[in-house]
N, C-alpha and C positions, 0 to 999 in steps of 0.2 A: 397516519403511517401507510405505507405502501403495502396494498393488500395481496396483489399478486406476483409471481415470480416474473422475472424479466431475463431477457438474452438480448443479442444485437439483433437490430433490424436485417443487417447482411452483412456478408464478409468483407473484411477489410484487410490490408497487407501494409506492410512498412518493413524498414530494414534500420541496422545501425550498428555501433561498435558496442562489445561487452565492456563495462568500465574495469572489471578485474581482469578478464582474460585477454581483451584487447583484440578479440577476433569479431569479424564481419557476421551479423546473424539477419536473416530474412525469418520475419514472422507473419503468420496468418491467423487472425482472431475469425473463428467461425461460429454462428448461432449453433446453441445446443438446446435440447428439449429439457423440460423441466426436470427436477430433481437429478441433474447431472451434476451440478457443482462446476467449479474452475478446473479444467483438467488440461495438464500440459503435455503435449504429445512430441517427442524427438524424434523428427524425420531423417535425423543424420545417422541414427543406430538403425540396424537391422531388425525389421519387424514393426519398426516405429512405436516402441514401448510408450507407456503413459503413465502420468502420476497426478494424483489429485491434490489440490491444495488442502491441507488437513493437518492439525497439530502432531499427528504421528508420524510426519514427514519431514517436520521442521530438523535443520542438521546446519552446522558448520556456520555458526551464527556471528562471524568475525567481520563486522564492516558490511554486512548484507543479511538477505534474508533468503536462504536457500531451503530447498526440498529435495531429499533423496529416500529412496526406498531400498538401498543396497543394490539396485540394478542400475538406475537411473539417476541422475540428479539434474536440477534446474536452479540457476542461481538468480539472485538479485530480482526478487519478483514483487518487491514491496510498492513500487512506485504504480504498476500496473494494479495490483491488489487495491491500494488506496482510491484510484480513480473508479474501479468497478464497484466499489463499497459505494462511492458518492452518487453513481448513476442507478444503484440499484439493481446491478447485474448480477444474477445468482448463478448464471449458466452459461459456460462459453468453453469452447475448445480453443487452446492456443498451441498451434503448431509452431516450431521453431526448428532451424537445423542447425543449432549448436547448443552448449550448455549454459549460455548465459542471455537473457534477455538484455537488448540493447540500453545503454542509459540515456539515449537521445540526449535531451540538454540537462539531466542532471534531476529533472523535477518530473511532475505529473501532468504538467500544462498539456504536451502533446497528444496525451490521451483524451484530455477534454476536447481538443479540436477534434480528434479522430472519430469520438462518440457523438459529438454533436453533428457531424458531417454524415455519420452513418446511421444514426437513430437508434433507438431501442425498441423491443418489440414485448408487449405484455404477453404472458401465457395463462393458461387455463387454470393451473394448480396455485393454490395458496402459498405466500411466503411465510415462513417459518422463521421467528425471531428467538434469539438465545437471552432469556430474562435471567440477570444475575438473582440468585435466591438469596446469598448471604455476603458480606464483607470478606474480602480475599486481600492477603497484603503479601509481596514479594519483595525481598531486599538482598543487596549486596554490595559491600564496601561502600558504604554511604548513598548508593543509589538504591532509589525504590519505586515501587508503583503500588498503588492503593486502589483497588476497585470496590465500588458499592453500589448496591441495588438503585436503579433509577428507571424511569419510564422512556428514557431517550438516550443516545451516546452522547455525554459531554466530556469533556478533556479539559483539566487544569493541570498544563505542563509548564516546568521550569527548566531552563539549563545553566548551569555554571560550571565556568572554566577558570582555572587558576592561570589567566593570560595578560600580557602586557597590553592586548587590543581591547579597548574598553567596551565595544558593542557585543562581543563574545563571553564576556566576563559573566553577565547574567541577562536573562531574558525570560519573560514568562508571557504566555497566553492563555486564554479562557475560551474555550472552542464548543460550540455545539454543532454536532455533525449534520448538516444539508447540503444539497449540492451547493446553494448559492453561498454558503460560508466556506465550501471547500475549494471553490473558484477562487476565493480570495488568498488562499494559502498554497494552491496548487503549483504555482510558478515558483515556489522557493525552491533553490537547488542544494543538492549535497554538499558538504564542505569538509574540508581537511585541513590539518596543518601542515605548512611546507617542511617542518622538520620531520614529520611523519612520511613523507613521500617516499624517501629512499628505503626505509624501513619497509613500507609496504609493497613496495616493488621488490625488494629482496625476498619477502615471503610468498612472492608469486602474485600479488595483489596490485590493482590500480594500474594495469598495464594499459587499458585504453582510457585512462584519465587525463584530463587536460583543462585548460581554462576555457574552454568551450562547453564542458558538462560537469563543471564543479567549481565552487569557490575554494581559492587555497588564500589560507591566512597565514602571514609572517609575522615578525615580532611588532610590526607598525600599522598594519592594516591588512587588505586584501589586495591580492596581486591583479585581479579582473579589472581591465580597463573601464568596463561600463559602470562599475560600482554593484552596489546591492539593488535587487528587485524591489524588496520591502525593507522596512526599517528593522522589523523583527524576523528578518529572513531564516535565521540560525534556528530559533526555537520553532518557527513555523515548519521549516522541513523535519524536524524532529518530530513535530504533531503529525506530519504527513506519513513519515516512517510508522509510528505507531498504529495510525488508521488502517495502514496496509497490512502490518501485522495482526492486528485484532479480526481482520477480515479471513486470516487463515484459519480461524475457528470453524469456518464452515456455514456459519449462519451470522447476520448481523447482530452484535451484541448491543443489548440496553443495559447501560451502566454508567455511573458517573467514575471518571479514571481521573486520579491525582498522580501526576509523574514528576520525579525529581532526579534529573541526571540520567534518564533512561536510555537505552540504547536497543538494538536488536536482540541480544541476548536475554536481557531482562525482560523486554516485551514478550519475547517467546516463553519465557518461565511462566509469565502470567497466564498466556493462553493454553498452555500445557497443563497447568494446574486446574484452570477453570474446565477443560474439557476432561482431564484424567479423573479428577474429583467429582465430576457431574455436579457442578455448582450453579448451574443454569437450568432453566424449564423452557422447553420449546412452545412457543405461542402464536396462535394465527389470530389477524384481527380482520374485522367485518368492514363491510362498505363504508360504513360512516366513518372510518379512520382515513379514508385515503387523502393523503398529500400529494399533488402532483410534483413531477419533476421541471424544476424551473427551467425555461426555454424549450421544453419539448412537448407537443401536443399530440394527443394519440388519434389516429385516423378512424374511420368507419370501422374497418377491420380488426382494430387492434394495433397495427402498426404505426408508429408515431411519424410524425415529421417535425423538424427542427423549425422554430420561429427565428 
């Protein structure tokens, strides 16, 4: 287990288009001190107000994970949060000049490249883990997530769609959360069904969506010329989303999570219940529990270099 908190080793910037707003956004990721958490700062609003990634700020969970405190909102945070979880980054300032993070290529892979280039820095304070204390089940209209106590984050995830395209009908993945394993699913892209596109746009969503940043499925297959990146890309992406949503808890969750047909709203319901009912215990680990980040070596002063 990772013993100490982490942040990025240095600042990094990037830009892109919001999936739902279609607006260009510029983002700066800035190292933050211990016990800061993941804090989003809207530079396009007077006074640059901020909002912390926390279950109490989860809102508008339709086709994305969004944060709002009544004054400001930040949309589509799940792919960044998933990558931060995988790299063990606990503290970060995220500056952005629009309401939605860029979709990039529709996956978490670009963040993997960014973080490996930038490196991570270990801080002096110990990391706290949220250890689930008892079983918790959330379900709605045939969709469900069961979380059970465990000494690690493991996910058994199944998707099921009543669709003519065989590959999206049923897929299952059993995943143990480590950086090495996350890299295997990080390139899985968001997906939607062709018949949903016009309805989404009519609802003010998916304005920045394209075949460059999403898989689009029609009655016979996918419209993307390059095909799938992974044979199980659909369930892999749903698992990526779930990892990012779970990290909104504010601490890395140690639990076995079994999900069936889940999405952002149900993921958020689980996180809110664990948080609101205090179904977890915060635990620190000693030096003997250290597991290094694969591909990242720490230098003499705690600043890492990427191998």
